[in-house]
mmCIF file of the N, C-alpha and C atoms, coordinates in Angstrom:
data_MODEL
# 
_entry.id   MODEL 
# 
loop_
_atom_site.group_PDB 
_atom_site.id 
_atom_site.type_symbol 
_atom_site.label_atom_id 
_atom_site.label_alt_id 
_atom_site.label_comp_id 
_atom_site.label_asym_id 
_atom_site.label_entity_id 
_atom_site.label_seq_id 
_atom_site.pdbx_PDB_ins_code 
_atom_site.Cartn_x 
_atom_site.Cartn_y 
_atom_site.Cartn_z 
_atom_site.occupancy 
_atom_site.B_iso_or_equiv 
_atom_site.pdbx_formal_charge 
_atom_site.auth_seq_id 
_atom_site.auth_comp_id 
_atom_site.auth_asym_id 
_atom_site.auth_atom_id 
_atom_site.pdbx_PDB_model_num 
ATOM 1   N N  . MET A 1 1  ? 150.531 70.651 123.362 1.00 0.00 ? 1  MET A N  1 
ATOM 2   C CA . MET A 1 1  ? 150.522 70.748 125.244 1.00 0.00 ? 1  MET A CA 1 
ATOM 3   C C  . MET A 1 1  ? 148.576 69.832 125.074 1.00 0.00 ? 1  MET A C  1 
ATOM 4   N N  . CYS A 1 2  ? 148.600 68.936 125.268 1.00 0.00 ? 2  CYS A N  1 
ATOM 5   C CA . CYS A 1 2  ? 147.669 68.250 124.973 1.00 0.00 ? 2  CYS A CA 1 
ATOM 6   C C  . CYS A 1 2  ? 146.284 68.707 126.368 1.00 0.00 ? 2  CYS A C  1 
ATOM 7   N N  . LEU A 1 3  ? 145.372 68.341 126.510 1.00 0.00 ? 3  LEU A N  1 
ATOM 8   C CA . LEU A 1 3  ? 144.690 69.354 127.851 1.00 0.00 ? 3  LEU A CA 1 
ATOM 9   C C  . LEU A 1 3  ? 142.638 68.391 128.266 1.00 0.00 ? 3  LEU A C  1 
ATOM 10  N N  . ALA A 1 4  ? 142.363 67.665 129.073 1.00 0.00 ? 4  ALA A N  1 
ATOM 11  C CA . ALA A 1 4  ? 141.027 67.444 129.932 1.00 0.00 ? 4  ALA A CA 1 
ATOM 12  C C  . ALA A 1 4  ? 140.533 69.121 130.248 1.00 0.00 ? 4  ALA A C  1 
ATOM 13  N N  . VAL A 1 5  ? 139.482 68.573 130.044 1.00 0.00 ? 5  VAL A N  1 
ATOM 14  C CA . VAL A 1 5  ? 138.992 70.132 130.416 1.00 0.00 ? 5  VAL A CA 1 
ATOM 15  C C  . VAL A 1 5  ? 137.720 69.447 131.045 1.00 0.00 ? 5  VAL A C  1 
ATOM 16  N N  . PRO A 1 6  ? 137.331 70.050 132.122 1.00 0.00 ? 6  PRO A N  1 
ATOM 17  C CA . PRO A 1 6  ? 135.781 69.774 132.851 1.00 0.00 ? 6  PRO A CA 1 
ATOM 18  C C  . PRO A 1 6  ? 134.498 70.382 132.558 1.00 0.00 ? 6  PRO A C  1 
ATOM 19  N N  . GLY A 1 7  ? 132.989 69.351 131.947 1.00 0.00 ? 7  GLY A N  1 
ATOM 20  C CA . GLY A 1 7  ? 132.117 69.467 131.854 1.00 0.00 ? 7  GLY A CA 1 
ATOM 21  C C  . GLY A 1 7  ? 130.897 69.122 132.025 1.00 0.00 ? 7  GLY A C  1 
ATOM 22  N N  . GLN A 1 8  ? 129.715 69.411 131.855 1.00 0.00 ? 8  GLN A N  1 
ATOM 23  C CA . GLN A 1 8  ? 129.094 69.209 132.798 1.00 0.00 ? 8  GLN A CA 1 
ATOM 24  C C  . GLN A 1 8  ? 128.096 68.274 132.120 1.00 0.00 ? 8  GLN A C  1 
ATOM 25  N N  . VAL A 1 9  ? 127.802 67.349 132.095 1.00 0.00 ? 9  VAL A N  1 
ATOM 26  C CA . VAL A 1 9  ? 126.902 66.218 131.209 1.00 0.00 ? 9  VAL A CA 1 
ATOM 27  C C  . VAL A 1 9  ? 124.913 66.746 131.341 1.00 0.00 ? 9  VAL A C  1 
ATOM 28  N N  . VAL A 1 10 ? 124.542 66.313 129.700 1.00 0.00 ? 10 VAL A N  1 
ATOM 29  C CA . VAL A 1 10 ? 123.166 66.916 129.669 1.00 0.00 ? 10 VAL A CA 1 
ATOM 30  C C  . VAL A 1 10 ? 122.267 66.426 128.712 1.00 0.00 ? 10 VAL A C  1 
ATOM 31  N N  . SER A 1 11 ? 122.926 64.967 128.819 1.00 0.00 ? 11 SER A N  1 
ATOM 32  C CA . SER A 1 11 ? 122.141 64.108 128.316 1.00 0.00 ? 11 SER A CA 1 
ATOM 33  C C  . SER A 1 11 ? 122.907 63.614 128.213 1.00 0.00 ? 11 SER A C  1 
ATOM 34  N N  . VAL A 1 12 ? 122.392 61.431 128.427 1.00 0.00 ? 12 VAL A N  1 
ATOM 35  C CA . VAL A 1 12 ? 122.717 59.999 128.315 1.00 0.00 ? 12 VAL A CA 1 
ATOM 36  C C  . VAL A 1 12 ? 121.753 59.324 127.595 1.00 0.00 ? 12 VAL A C  1 
ATOM 37  N N  . SER A 1 13 ? 122.584 58.806 126.344 1.00 0.00 ? 13 SER A N  1 
ATOM 38  C CA . SER A 1 13 ? 122.186 57.826 125.642 1.00 0.00 ? 13 SER A CA 1 
ATOM 39  C C  . SER A 1 13 ? 121.553 56.341 125.515 1.00 0.00 ? 13 SER A C  1 
ATOM 40  N N  . ASP A 1 14 ? 120.440 56.191 124.978 1.00 0.00 ? 14 ASP A N  1 
ATOM 41  C CA . ASP A 1 14 ? 120.530 54.338 126.071 1.00 0.00 ? 14 ASP A CA 1 
ATOM 42  C C  . ASP A 1 14 ? 121.694 53.387 125.702 1.00 0.00 ? 14 ASP A C  1 
ATOM 43  N N  . ALA A 1 15 ? 122.644 53.969 124.603 1.00 0.00 ? 15 ALA A N  1 
ATOM 44  C CA . ALA A 1 15 ? 122.838 52.163 123.754 1.00 0.00 ? 15 ALA A CA 1 
ATOM 45  C C  . ALA A 1 15 ? 124.036 51.936 125.031 1.00 0.00 ? 15 ALA A C  1 
ATOM 46  N N  . PRO A 1 16 ? 124.464 50.318 124.099 1.00 0.00 ? 16 PRO A N  1 
ATOM 47  C CA . PRO A 1 16 ? 125.036 49.887 125.302 1.00 0.00 ? 16 PRO A CA 1 
ATOM 48  C C  . PRO A 1 16 ? 126.541 50.514 126.283 1.00 0.00 ? 16 PRO A C  1 
ATOM 49  N N  . GLU A 1 17 ? 126.458 50.000 126.536 1.00 0.00 ? 17 GLU A N  1 
ATOM 50  C CA . GLU A 1 17 ? 128.003 50.485 128.076 1.00 0.00 ? 17 GLU A CA 1 
ATOM 51  C C  . GLU A 1 17 ? 129.625 50.930 126.889 1.00 0.00 ? 17 GLU A C  1 
ATOM 52  N N  . LEU A 1 18 ? 129.736 49.784 126.214 1.00 0.00 ? 18 LEU A N  1 
ATOM 53  C CA . LEU A 1 18 ? 130.791 50.140 125.735 1.00 0.00 ? 18 LEU A CA 1 
ATOM 54  C C  . LEU A 1 18 ? 130.836 51.827 124.913 1.00 0.00 ? 18 LEU A C  1 
ATOM 55  N N  . GLU A 1 19 ? 129.603 51.736 123.861 1.00 0.00 ? 19 GLU A N  1 
ATOM 56  C CA . GLU A 1 19 ? 129.555 52.912 123.116 1.00 0.00 ? 19 GLU A CA 1 
ATOM 57  C C  . GLU A 1 19 ? 128.330 54.257 123.930 1.00 0.00 ? 19 GLU A C  1 
ATOM 58  N N  . ARG A 1 20 ? 128.386 53.557 124.816 1.00 0.00 ? 20 ARG A N  1 
ATOM 59  C CA . ARG A 1 20 ? 127.335 55.637 125.285 1.00 0.00 ? 20 ARG A CA 1 
ATOM 60  C C  . ARG A 1 20 ? 127.934 56.665 125.331 1.00 0.00 ? 20 ARG A C  1 
ATOM 61  N N  . THR A 1 21 ? 126.991 57.285 124.573 1.00 0.00 ? 21 THR A N  1 
ATOM 62  C CA . THR A 1 21 ? 127.211 58.316 124.925 1.00 0.00 ? 21 THR A CA 1 
ATOM 63  C C  . THR A 1 21 ? 127.198 59.595 126.053 1.00 0.00 ? 21 THR A C  1 
ATOM 64  N N  . GLY A 1 22 ? 127.330 60.626 125.189 1.00 0.00 ? 22 GLY A N  1 
ATOM 65  C CA . GLY A 1 22 ? 126.554 61.694 125.192 1.00 0.00 ? 22 GLY A CA 1 
ATOM 66  C C  . GLY A 1 22 ? 126.495 63.014 125.512 1.00 0.00 ? 22 GLY A C  1 
ATOM 67  N N  . LYS A 1 23 ? 125.956 64.309 126.008 1.00 0.00 ? 23 LYS A N  1 
ATOM 68  C CA . LYS A 1 23 ? 126.041 65.619 125.495 1.00 0.00 ? 23 LYS A CA 1 
ATOM 69  C C  . LYS A 1 23 ? 126.231 66.327 127.244 1.00 0.00 ? 23 LYS A C  1 
ATOM 70  N N  . VAL A 1 24 ? 127.377 67.358 126.416 1.00 0.00 ? 24 VAL A N  1 
ATOM 71  C CA . VAL A 1 24 ? 128.017 66.615 127.473 1.00 0.00 ? 24 VAL A CA 1 
ATOM 72  C C  . VAL A 1 24 ? 128.484 69.356 126.887 1.00 0.00 ? 24 VAL A C  1 
ATOM 73  N N  . SER A 1 25 ? 128.316 69.669 128.055 1.00 0.00 ? 25 SER A N  1 
ATOM 74  C CA . SER A 1 25 ? 128.330 70.657 127.907 1.00 0.00 ? 25 SER A CA 1 
ATOM 75  C C  . SER A 1 25 ? 129.653 71.641 128.753 1.00 0.00 ? 25 SER A C  1 
ATOM 76  N N  . PHE A 1 26 ? 130.259 72.385 127.831 1.00 0.00 ? 26 PHE A N  1 
ATOM 77  C CA . PHE A 1 26 ? 131.396 73.034 128.013 1.00 0.00 ? 26 PHE A CA 1 
ATOM 78  C C  . PHE A 1 26 ? 131.722 74.328 128.590 1.00 0.00 ? 26 PHE A C  1 
ATOM 79  N N  . SER A 1 27 ? 130.766 75.401 129.133 1.00 0.00 ? 27 SER A N  1 
ATOM 80  C CA . SER A 1 27 ? 130.832 76.405 129.267 1.00 0.00 ? 27 SER A CA 1 
ATOM 81  C C  . SER A 1 27 ? 129.308 76.649 128.170 1.00 0.00 ? 27 SER A C  1 
ATOM 82  N N  . GLY A 1 28 ? 128.399 76.689 128.113 1.00 0.00 ? 28 GLY A N  1 
ATOM 83  C CA . GLY A 1 28 ? 127.493 76.549 127.028 1.00 0.00 ? 28 GLY A CA 1 
ATOM 84  C C  . GLY A 1 28 ? 127.683 75.974 125.944 1.00 0.00 ? 28 GLY A C  1 
ATOM 85  N N  . VAL A 1 29 ? 128.886 75.546 125.615 1.00 0.00 ? 29 VAL A N  1 
ATOM 86  C CA . VAL A 1 29 ? 128.565 74.773 124.300 1.00 0.00 ? 29 VAL A CA 1 
ATOM 87  C C  . VAL A 1 29 ? 129.328 72.810 124.589 1.00 0.00 ? 29 VAL A C  1 
ATOM 88  N N  . ILE A 1 30 ? 128.223 72.777 124.286 1.00 0.00 ? 30 ILE A N  1 
ATOM 89  C CA . ILE A 1 30 ? 127.313 71.197 123.717 1.00 0.00 ? 30 ILE A CA 1 
ATOM 90  C C  . ILE A 1 30 ? 128.277 70.792 122.606 1.00 0.00 ? 30 ILE A C  1 
ATOM 91  N N  . ARG A 1 31 ? 128.797 69.712 123.077 1.00 0.00 ? 31 ARG A N  1 
ATOM 92  C CA . ARG A 1 31 ? 129.773 67.930 122.171 1.00 0.00 ? 31 ARG A CA 1 
ATOM 93  C C  . ARG A 1 31 ? 128.897 66.791 122.713 1.00 0.00 ? 31 ARG A C  1 
ATOM 94  N N  . ASP A 1 32 ? 129.513 65.713 121.504 1.00 0.00 ? 32 ASP A N  1 
ATOM 95  C CA . ASP A 1 32 ? 128.876 65.048 121.913 1.00 0.00 ? 32 ASP A CA 1 
ATOM 96  C C  . ASP A 1 32 ? 130.698 63.497 122.705 1.00 0.00 ? 32 ASP A C  1 
ATOM 97  N N  . VAL A 1 33 ? 129.823 63.084 123.312 1.00 0.00 ? 33 VAL A N  1 
ATOM 98  C CA . VAL A 1 33 ? 131.531 62.557 124.066 1.00 0.00 ? 33 VAL A CA 1 
ATOM 99  C C  . VAL A 1 33 ? 131.405 60.956 124.507 1.00 0.00 ? 33 VAL A C  1 
ATOM 100 N N  . SER A 1 34 ? 132.495 60.744 124.361 1.00 0.00 ? 34 SER A N  1 
ATOM 101 C CA . SER A 1 34 ? 132.518 58.853 124.718 1.00 0.00 ? 34 SER A CA 1 
ATOM 102 C C  . SER A 1 34 ? 131.826 59.476 126.102 1.00 0.00 ? 34 SER A C  1 
ATOM 103 N N  . LEU A 1 35 ? 131.076 57.701 126.288 1.00 0.00 ? 35 LEU A N  1 
ATOM 104 C CA . LEU A 1 35 ? 130.641 57.650 128.112 1.00 0.00 ? 35 LEU A CA 1 
ATOM 105 C C  . LEU A 1 35 ? 131.852 56.152 128.145 1.00 0.00 ? 35 LEU A C  1 
ATOM 106 N N  . ALA A 1 36 ? 132.051 55.685 127.455 1.00 0.00 ? 36 ALA A N  1 
ATOM 107 C CA . ALA A 1 36 ? 132.701 54.512 128.124 1.00 0.00 ? 36 ALA A CA 1 
ATOM 108 C C  . ALA A 1 36 ? 133.429 54.308 128.410 1.00 0.00 ? 36 ALA A C  1 
ATOM 109 N N  . PHE A 1 37 ? 134.213 55.078 128.886 1.00 0.00 ? 37 PHE A N  1 
ATOM 110 C CA . PHE A 1 37 ? 134.611 54.465 130.830 1.00 0.00 ? 37 PHE A CA 1 
ATOM 111 C C  . PHE A 1 37 ? 134.554 54.567 131.668 1.00 0.00 ? 37 PHE A C  1 
ATOM 112 N N  . ILE A 1 38 ? 133.128 55.936 131.573 1.00 0.00 ? 38 ILE A N  1 
ATOM 113 C CA . ILE A 1 38 ? 132.132 56.145 132.739 1.00 0.00 ? 38 ILE A CA 1 
ATOM 114 C C  . ILE A 1 38 ? 131.399 55.580 132.508 1.00 0.00 ? 38 ILE A C  1 
ATOM 115 N N  . PRO A 1 39 ? 130.402 54.914 131.924 1.00 0.00 ? 39 PRO A N  1 
ATOM 116 C CA . PRO A 1 39 ? 128.608 54.880 131.760 1.00 0.00 ? 39 PRO A CA 1 
ATOM 117 C C  . PRO A 1 39 ? 128.019 54.776 132.147 1.00 0.00 ? 39 PRO A C  1 
ATOM 118 N N  . ASP A 1 40 ? 127.773 54.545 133.850 1.00 0.00 ? 40 ASP A N  1 
ATOM 119 C CA . ASP A 1 40 ? 127.270 54.725 134.833 1.00 0.00 ? 40 ASP A CA 1 
ATOM 120 C C  . ASP A 1 40 ? 126.965 56.560 135.400 1.00 0.00 ? 40 ASP A C  1 
ATOM 121 N N  . VAL A 1 41 ? 127.341 57.344 134.582 1.00 0.00 ? 41 VAL A N  1 
ATOM 122 C CA . VAL A 1 41 ? 127.347 59.144 134.240 1.00 0.00 ? 41 VAL A CA 1 
ATOM 123 C C  . VAL A 1 41 ? 125.748 59.258 134.881 1.00 0.00 ? 41 VAL A C  1 
ATOM 124 N N  . LYS A 1 42 ? 125.090 59.698 135.191 1.00 0.00 ? 42 LYS A N  1 
ATOM 125 C CA . LYS A 1 42 ? 124.003 61.130 135.266 1.00 0.00 ? 42 LYS A CA 1 
ATOM 126 C C  . LYS A 1 42 ? 123.738 62.680 134.023 1.00 0.00 ? 42 LYS A C  1 
ATOM 127 N N  . PRO A 1 43 ? 122.582 62.967 134.093 1.00 0.00 ? 43 PRO A N  1 
ATOM 128 C CA . PRO A 1 43 ? 123.080 64.207 133.714 1.00 0.00 ? 43 PRO A CA 1 
ATOM 129 C C  . PRO A 1 43 ? 123.070 64.350 135.329 1.00 0.00 ? 43 PRO A C  1 
ATOM 130 N N  . GLY A 1 44 ? 123.664 66.381 135.006 1.00 0.00 ? 44 GLY A N  1 
ATOM 131 C CA . GLY A 1 44 ? 123.288 66.303 136.083 1.00 0.00 ? 44 GLY A CA 1 
ATOM 132 C C  . GLY A 1 44 ? 125.349 66.920 136.931 1.00 0.00 ? 44 GLY A C  1 
ATOM 133 N N  . GLU A 1 45 ? 125.979 65.646 136.341 1.00 0.00 ? 45 GLU A N  1 
ATOM 134 C CA . GLU A 1 45 ? 127.507 65.965 136.927 1.00 0.00 ? 45 GLU A CA 1 
ATOM 135 C C  . GLU A 1 45 ? 128.612 65.982 135.845 1.00 0.00 ? 45 GLU A C  1 
ATOM 136 N N  . TRP A 1 46 ? 129.366 66.092 136.566 1.00 0.00 ? 46 TRP A N  1 
ATOM 137 C CA . TRP A 1 46 ? 130.590 67.205 135.532 1.00 0.00 ? 46 TRP A CA 1 
ATOM 138 C C  . TRP A 1 46 ? 131.937 65.796 135.471 1.00 0.00 ? 46 TRP A C  1 
ATOM 139 N N  . VAL A 1 47 ? 132.597 65.830 134.695 1.00 0.00 ? 47 VAL A N  1 
ATOM 140 C CA . VAL A 1 47 ? 133.284 64.369 134.272 1.00 0.00 ? 47 VAL A CA 1 
ATOM 141 C C  . VAL A 1 47 ? 134.844 65.542 133.657 1.00 0.00 ? 47 VAL A C  1 
ATOM 142 N N  . VAL A 1 48 ? 135.724 64.864 133.626 1.00 0.00 ? 48 VAL A N  1 
ATOM 143 C CA . VAL A 1 48 ? 136.848 65.526 133.053 1.00 0.00 ? 48 VAL A CA 1 
ATOM 144 C C  . VAL A 1 48 ? 136.998 64.629 131.590 1.00 0.00 ? 48 VAL A C  1 
ATOM 145 N N  . VAL A 1 49 ? 137.299 65.466 130.245 1.00 0.00 ? 49 VAL A N  1 
ATOM 146 C CA . VAL A 1 49 ? 136.797 65.474 128.638 1.00 0.00 ? 49 VAL A CA 1 
ATOM 147 C C  . VAL A 1 49 ? 138.544 65.764 127.763 1.00 0.00 ? 49 VAL A C  1 
ATOM 148 N N  . HIS A 1 50 ? 138.883 64.485 127.587 1.00 0.00 ? 50 HIS A N  1 
ATOM 149 C CA . HIS A 1 50 ? 139.698 65.000 126.504 1.00 0.00 ? 50 HIS A CA 1 
ATOM 150 C C  . HIS A 1 50 ? 140.160 64.023 125.460 1.00 0.00 ? 50 HIS A C  1 
ATOM 151 N N  . VAL A 1 51 ? 139.879 64.841 124.713 1.00 0.00 ? 51 VAL A N  1 
ATOM 152 C CA . VAL A 1 51 ? 139.622 63.417 123.067 1.00 0.00 ? 51 VAL A CA 1 
ATOM 153 C C  . VAL A 1 51 ? 138.628 63.845 122.308 1.00 0.00 ? 51 VAL A C  1 
ATOM 154 N N  . GLY A 1 52 ? 137.480 63.092 123.533 1.00 0.00 ? 52 GLY A N  1 
ATOM 155 C CA . GLY A 1 52 ? 136.399 63.193 122.914 1.00 0.00 ? 52 GLY A CA 1 
ATOM 156 C C  . GLY A 1 52 ? 136.009 61.510 124.112 1.00 0.00 ? 52 GLY A C  1 
ATOM 157 N N  . PHE A 1 53 ? 136.699 62.079 125.150 1.00 0.00 ? 53 PHE A N  1 
ATOM 158 C CA . PHE A 1 53 ? 136.174 60.480 126.064 1.00 0.00 ? 53 PHE A CA 1 
ATOM 159 C C  . PHE A 1 53 ? 136.197 61.488 127.929 1.00 0.00 ? 53 PHE A C  1 
ATOM 160 N N  . ALA A 1 54 ? 135.023 60.697 128.179 1.00 0.00 ? 54 ALA A N  1 
ATOM 161 C CA . ALA A 1 54 ? 134.669 61.356 129.525 1.00 0.00 ? 54 ALA A CA 1 
ATOM 162 C C  . ALA A 1 54 ? 135.912 60.295 130.864 1.00 0.00 ? 54 ALA A C  1 
ATOM 163 N N  . LEU A 1 55 ? 136.920 60.627 130.881 1.00 0.00 ? 55 LEU A N  1 
ATOM 164 C CA . LEU A 1 55 ? 137.997 59.911 132.009 1.00 0.00 ? 55 LEU A CA 1 
ATOM 165 C C  . LEU A 1 55 ? 137.592 59.533 133.196 1.00 0.00 ? 55 LEU A C  1 
ATOM 166 N N  . SER A 1 56 ? 136.614 60.799 133.354 1.00 0.00 ? 56 SER A N  1 
ATOM 167 C CA . SER A 1 56 ? 136.577 60.302 135.498 1.00 0.00 ? 56 SER A CA 1 
ATOM 168 C C  . SER A 1 56 ? 135.593 61.270 135.307 1.00 0.00 ? 56 SER A C  1 
ATOM 169 N N  . ARG A 1 57 ? 135.008 61.551 136.600 1.00 0.00 ? 57 ARG A N  1 
ATOM 170 C CA . ARG A 1 57 ? 134.132 61.877 137.508 1.00 0.00 ? 57 ARG A CA 1 
ATOM 171 C C  . ARG A 1 57 ? 134.083 63.027 138.224 1.00 0.00 ? 57 ARG A C  1 
ATOM 172 N N  . LEU A 1 58 ? 134.028 64.041 138.393 1.00 0.00 ? 58 LEU A N  1 
ATOM 173 C CA . LEU A 1 58 ? 134.913 65.145 139.468 1.00 0.00 ? 58 LEU A CA 1 
ATOM 174 C C  . LEU A 1 58 ? 133.558 66.121 140.234 1.00 0.00 ? 58 LEU A C  1 
ATOM 175 N N  . ASP A 1 59 ? 133.953 67.157 141.590 1.00 0.00 ? 59 ASP A N  1 
ATOM 176 C CA . ASP A 1 59 ? 132.636 67.244 141.962 1.00 0.00 ? 59 ASP A CA 1 
ATOM 177 C C  . ASP A 1 59 ? 132.517 68.938 140.989 1.00 0.00 ? 59 ASP A C  1 
ATOM 178 N N  . GLU A 1 60 ? 131.654 69.696 141.843 1.00 0.00 ? 60 GLU A N  1 
ATOM 179 C CA . GLU A 1 60 ? 131.081 70.703 140.779 1.00 0.00 ? 60 GLU A CA 1 
ATOM 180 C C  . GLU A 1 60 ? 132.105 71.950 141.197 1.00 0.00 ? 60 GLU A C  1 
ATOM 181 N N  . GLN A 1 61 ? 132.829 71.018 142.924 1.00 0.00 ? 61 GLN A N  1 
ATOM 182 C CA . GLN A 1 61 ? 133.394 72.981 143.955 1.00 0.00 ? 61 GLN A CA 1 
ATOM 183 C C  . GLN A 1 61 ? 135.033 72.362 142.272 1.00 0.00 ? 61 GLN A C  1 
ATOM 184 N N  . GLU A 1 62 ? 135.445 70.916 143.102 1.00 0.00 ? 62 GLU A N  1 
ATOM 185 C CA . GLU A 1 62 ? 136.517 70.929 141.221 1.00 0.00 ? 62 GLU A CA 1 
ATOM 186 C C  . GLU A 1 62 ? 136.536 70.986 140.464 1.00 0.00 ? 62 GLU A C  1 
ATOM 187 N N  . ALA A 1 63 ? 135.232 71.427 139.533 1.00 0.00 ? 63 ALA A N  1 
ATOM 188 C CA . ALA A 1 63 ? 134.646 71.308 138.265 1.00 0.00 ? 63 ALA A CA 1 
ATOM 189 C C  . ALA A 1 63 ? 134.997 72.532 138.256 1.00 0.00 ? 63 ALA A C  1 
ATOM 190 N N  . LEU A 1 64 ? 134.353 73.970 139.051 1.00 0.00 ? 64 LEU A N  1 
ATOM 191 C CA . LEU A 1 64 ? 134.675 75.027 138.864 1.00 0.00 ? 64 LEU A CA 1 
ATOM 192 C C  . LEU A 1 64 ? 135.223 76.262 139.019 1.00 0.00 ? 64 LEU A C  1 
ATOM 193 N N  . GLU A 1 65 ? 135.994 75.520 140.160 1.00 0.00 ? 65 GLU A N  1 
ATOM 194 C CA . GLU A 1 65 ? 137.591 76.042 140.630 1.00 0.00 ? 65 GLU A CA 1 
ATOM 195 C C  . GLU A 1 65 ? 138.638 75.389 139.404 1.00 0.00 ? 65 GLU A C  1 
ATOM 196 N N  . THR A 1 66 ? 138.200 74.216 138.754 1.00 0.00 ? 66 THR A N  1 
ATOM 197 C CA . THR A 1 66 ? 139.849 74.669 137.645 1.00 0.00 ? 66 THR A CA 1 
ATOM 198 C C  . THR A 1 66 ? 138.576 75.164 135.909 1.00 0.00 ? 66 THR A C  1 
ATOM 199 N N  . LEU A 1 67 ? 137.850 74.955 136.106 1.00 0.00 ? 67 LEU A N  1 
ATOM 200 C CA . LEU A 1 67 ? 137.139 76.735 135.195 1.00 0.00 ? 67 LEU A CA 1 
ATOM 201 C C  . LEU A 1 67 ? 138.129 77.413 135.136 1.00 0.00 ? 67 LEU A C  1 
ATOM 202 N N  . ASP A 1 68 ? 138.097 78.100 136.004 1.00 0.00 ? 68 ASP A N  1 
ATOM 203 C CA . ASP A 1 68 ? 137.864 79.553 136.836 1.00 0.00 ? 68 ASP A CA 1 
ATOM 204 C C  . ASP A 1 68 ? 139.806 79.276 136.101 1.00 0.00 ? 68 ASP A C  1 
ATOM 205 N N  . LEU A 1 69 ? 141.037 78.197 136.907 1.00 0.00 ? 69 LEU A N  1 
ATOM 206 C CA . LEU A 1 69 ? 141.897 78.966 136.514 1.00 0.00 ? 69 LEU A CA 1 
ATOM 207 C C  . LEU A 1 69 ? 142.635 78.641 135.140 1.00 0.00 ? 69 LEU A C  1 
ATOM 208 N N  . LEU A 1 70 ? 141.379 77.611 134.500 1.00 0.00 ? 70 LEU A N  1 
ATOM 209 C CA . LEU A 1 70 ? 141.939 77.977 133.112 1.00 0.00 ? 70 LEU A CA 1 
ATOM 210 C C  . LEU A 1 70 ? 141.443 79.157 132.368 1.00 0.00 ? 70 LEU A C  1 
ATOM 211 N N  . ARG A 1 71 ? 140.532 79.946 133.263 1.00 0.00 ? 71 ARG A N  1 
ATOM 212 C CA . ARG A 1 71 ? 140.144 81.694 132.554 1.00 0.00 ? 71 ARG A CA 1 
ATOM 213 C C  . ARG A 1 71 ? 141.508 81.996 133.375 1.00 0.00 ? 71 ARG A C  1 
ATOM 214 N N  . GLU A 1 72 ? 141.640 82.622 134.483 1.00 0.00 ? 72 GLU A N  1 
ATOM 215 C CA . GLU A 1 72 ? 142.830 83.133 134.022 1.00 0.00 ? 72 GLU A CA 1 
ATOM 216 C C  . GLU A 1 72 ? 144.135 82.335 133.830 1.00 0.00 ? 72 GLU A C  1 
ATOM 217 N N  . ALA A 1 73 ? 144.218 81.493 133.325 1.00 0.00 ? 73 ALA A N  1 
ATOM 218 C CA . ALA A 1 73 ? 145.650 81.178 132.346 1.00 0.00 ? 73 ALA A CA 1 
ATOM 219 C C  . ALA A 1 73 ? 144.742 81.204 131.045 1.00 0.00 ? 73 ALA A C  1 
ATOM 220 N N  . ILE A 1 74 ? 144.713 81.513 130.887 1.00 0.00 ? 74 ILE A N  1 
ATOM 221 C CA . ILE A 1 74 ? 144.111 82.021 128.874 1.00 0.00 ? 74 ILE A CA 1 
ATOM 222 C C  . ILE A 1 74 ? 144.119 83.890 129.354 1.00 0.00 ? 74 ILE A C  1 
ATOM 223 N N  . ALA A 1 75 ? 143.952 84.379 129.975 1.00 0.00 ? 75 ALA A N  1 
ATOM 224 C CA . ALA A 1 75 ? 144.437 85.880 130.681 1.00 0.00 ? 75 ALA A CA 1 
ATOM 225 C C  . ALA A 1 75 ? 145.027 86.324 130.329 1.00 0.00 ? 75 ALA A C  1 
ATOM 226 N N  . CYS A 1 76 ? 145.792 85.626 131.012 1.00 0.00 ? 76 CYS A N  1 
ATOM 227 C CA . CYS A 1 76 ? 147.046 85.826 131.154 1.00 0.00 ? 76 CYS A CA 1 
ATOM 228 C C  . CYS A 1 76 ? 148.031 85.490 130.207 1.00 0.00 ? 76 CYS A C  1 
ATOM 229 N N  . GLU A 1 77 ? 148.036 85.477 129.919 1.00 0.00 ? 77 GLU A N  1 
ATOM 230 C CA . GLU A 1 77 ? 148.154 84.701 127.982 1.00 0.00 ? 77 GLU A CA 1 
ATOM 231 C C  . GLU A 1 77 ? 148.697 85.835 127.093 1.00 0.00 ? 77 GLU A C  1 
ATOM 232 N N  . PRO A 1 78 ? 149.929 86.043 127.070 1.00 0.00 ? 78 PRO A N  1 
ATOM 233 C CA . PRO A 1 78 ? 150.135 87.283 126.083 1.00 0.00 ? 78 PRO A CA 1 
ATOM 234 C C  . PRO A 1 78 ? 149.441 87.328 124.272 1.00 0.00 ? 78 PRO A C  1 
ATOM 235 N N  . GLU A 1 79 ? 148.712 88.961 124.236 1.00 0.00 ? 79 GLU A N  1 
ATOM 236 C CA . GLU A 1 79 ? 148.073 88.610 122.720 1.00 0.00 ? 79 GLU A CA 1 
ATOM 237 C C  . GLU A 1 79 ? 149.869 88.351 121.477 1.00 0.00 ? 79 GLU A C  1 
ATOM 238 N N  . LYS A 1 80 ? 149.004 87.634 120.723 1.00 0.00 ? 80 LYS A N  1 
ATOM 239 C CA . LYS A 1 80 ? 150.060 87.426 119.494 1.00 0.00 ? 80 LYS A CA 1 
ATOM 240 C C  . LYS A 1 80 ? 149.472 88.095 118.238 1.00 0.00 ? 80 LYS A C  1 
ATOM 241 N N  . THR A 1 81 ? 150.427 88.766 118.188 1.00 0.00 ? 81 THR A N  1 
ATOM 242 C CA . THR A 1 81 ? 150.764 89.315 116.655 1.00 0.00 ? 81 THR A CA 1 
ATOM 243 C C  . THR A 1 81 ? 150.575 88.634 115.575 1.00 0.00 ? 81 THR A C  1 
ATOM 244 N N  . ASP A 1 82 ? 150.909 89.523 114.947 1.00 0.00 ? 82 ASP A N  1 
ATOM 245 C CA . ASP A 1 82 ? 151.653 88.704 112.724 1.00 0.00 ? 82 ASP A CA 1 
ATOM 246 C C  . ASP A 1 82 ? 152.789 88.515 113.447 1.00 0.00 ? 82 ASP A C  1 
ATOM 247 N N  . ALA A 1 83 ? 153.788 89.391 114.047 1.00 0.00 ? 83 ALA A N  1 
ATOM 248 C CA . ALA A 1 83 ? 154.971 88.901 113.855 1.00 0.00 ? 83 ALA A CA 1 
ATOM 249 C C  . ALA A 1 83 ? 155.524 88.226 115.172 1.00 0.00 ? 83 ALA A C  1 
ATOM 250 N N  . SER A 1 84 ? 154.604 87.612 115.396 1.00 0.00 ? 84 SER A N  1 
ATOM 251 C CA . SER A 1 84 ? 155.035 85.944 116.707 1.00 0.00 ? 84 SER A CA 1 
ATOM 252 C C  . SER A 1 84 ? 154.328 84.858 116.148 1.00 0.00 ? 84 SER A C  1 
# 
């Protein structure tokens, strides 16, 4: 299963649009992400990231609601044992 995850843009490079990258925070974990699809994004904005590419913007409320739903889904998943 593939999953796109919301993250908050921390910084943006000065590279040309198709090569633009940024630092994105995923609940405190910072990753380098390609911003080629939304090169005009600014620090502080929220984006949806899939396989290292920011695909679209979303507002903060929607991002936080999505993160809460993901946390709930993870909490509901049964623990795996060596036998499973």
